[in-house]
C-alpha positions, -999 to +999 in steps of 0.1 A: +000+000+000+028+024+009+047+016-023+016+022-044+012+056-027+048+065-032+046+055-069+015+075-074+027+105-055+052+112-083+022+115-107-004+129-084-005+163-100-039+155-113-070+151-090-078+119-109-046+103-097-054+112-062-089+097-065-074+065-080-049+063-051-076+068-025-099+042-042-071+017-045-061+020-009-097+014+002-101-015-021-070-031-007-082-025+029-115-043+021-097-071+004-073-076+033-102-077+058 
């Protein structure tokens, strides 16, 4: 999860990337539970 965020932070100039990162994190949380 952290690596994904670090990778995305390099490209997160657009709001869409931030939304994707947010969505991806929550999806992973749900999958892990």
